[in-house]
C-alpha positions as CSV (number, residue, x, y, z in Angstrom):
1,X,20.1,4.4,13.4
2,X,16.7,4.4,15.1
3,X,14.7,1.6,16.6
4,X,11.0,1.5,15.8
5,X,8.3,-0.5,17.5
6,X,5.8,-1.6,14.8
7,X,2.1,-2.2,15.4
8,X,0.7,-5.7,14.8
9,X,-0.7,-5.1,11.3
10,X,2.6,-3.6,10.1
11,X,4.6,-6.5,11.6
12,X,2.4,-8.8,9.6
13,X,2.9,-6.8,6.4
14,X,6.6,-6.5,6.9
15,X,6.9,-10.1,8.0
16,X,9.2,-9.0,10.8
17,X,9.4,-8.8,14.6
18,X,8.1,-6.2,17.0
19,X,11.1,-3.9,16.7
20,X,13.1,-2.9,13.7
21,X,16.3,-0.9,13.5
22,X,16.2,1.6,10.7
23,X,19.1,3.4,9.0
24,X,17.7,6.9,8.7
25,X,20.2,9.2,6.9
26,X,18.5,12.4,7.8
27,X,16.7,13.9,10.8
28,X,14.5,11.1,12.4
29,X,11.0,12.1,11.3
30,X,8.0,10.0,10.7
31,X,8.4,10.5,7.0
32,X,12.1,9.4,7.1
33,X,11.1,6.3,9.1
34,X,8.4,5.3,6.7
35,X,10.7,5.9,3.8
36,X,13.3,3.6,5.4
37,X,10.7,0.9,6.2
38,X,9.4,0.7,2.6
39,X,12.9,1.4,1.2
40,X,11.7,4.4,-0.8
41,X,14.1,5.9,-3.3
42,X,13.0,9.5,-3.0
43,X,14.5,10.6,-6.4
44,X,12.9,7.6,-8.2
45,X,9.5,8.3,-6.5
46,X,9.6,12.0,-7.6
47,X,10.7,11.1,-11.1
48,X,7.7,8.6,-11.3
49,X,5.4,11.4,-10.3
50,X,6.7,13.6,-13.2
51,X,6.1,10.9,-15.8
52,X,2.9,11.1,-17.9
53,X,0.5,8.1,-17.4
54,X,0.1,5.8,-20.3
55,X,-2.6,6.7,-22.8
56,X,-4.3,3.3,-22.4
57,X,-4.7,1.9,-19.0
58,X,-6.3,-1.4,-17.9
59,X,-9.7,-1.2,-16.3
60,X,-9.3,-1.6,-12.6
61,X,-11.7,-2.4,-9.8
62,X,-14.4,-3.7,-12.1
63,X,-14.7,-0.5,-14.1
64,X,-17.0,1.0,-11.5
65,X,-19.4,-1.9,-11.6
66,X,-17.8,-4.2,-8.9
67,X,-20.6,-3.6,-6.4
68,X,-23.2,-4.7,-9.0
69,X,-21.3,-7.9,-9.8
70,X,-21.0,-8.7,-6.1
71,X,-24.7,-8.2,-5.6
72,X,-25.4,-10.5,-8.6
73,X,-23.2,-13.2,-7.1
74,X,-24.7,-12.9,-3.6
75,X,-28.3,-12.9,-5.0
76,X,-27.5,-16.1,-6.9
77,X,-26.8,-17.8,-3.6
78,X,-29.7,-16.2,-1.7
79,X,-33.0,-18.1,-1.7
80,X,-35.9,-16.1,-3.1
81,X,-39.0,-15.4,-1.0
């Protein structure tokens, strides 16, 4: 068992207090602490890395055109000169 003091942004993400007690089964390293915080199942994570990605994947983040769409929206609300 180790006690970790979390920085403000991680406290908000974890919705927890300033300090957390972690059950770290192995040597207390940064990796072991992070794994305990996010409740990482190391074997499941490694198995997921071995799986092939699906042939068809959804288009994420605007398909590479998000910045153009943002500019279009901003220019729609910007008075012309």
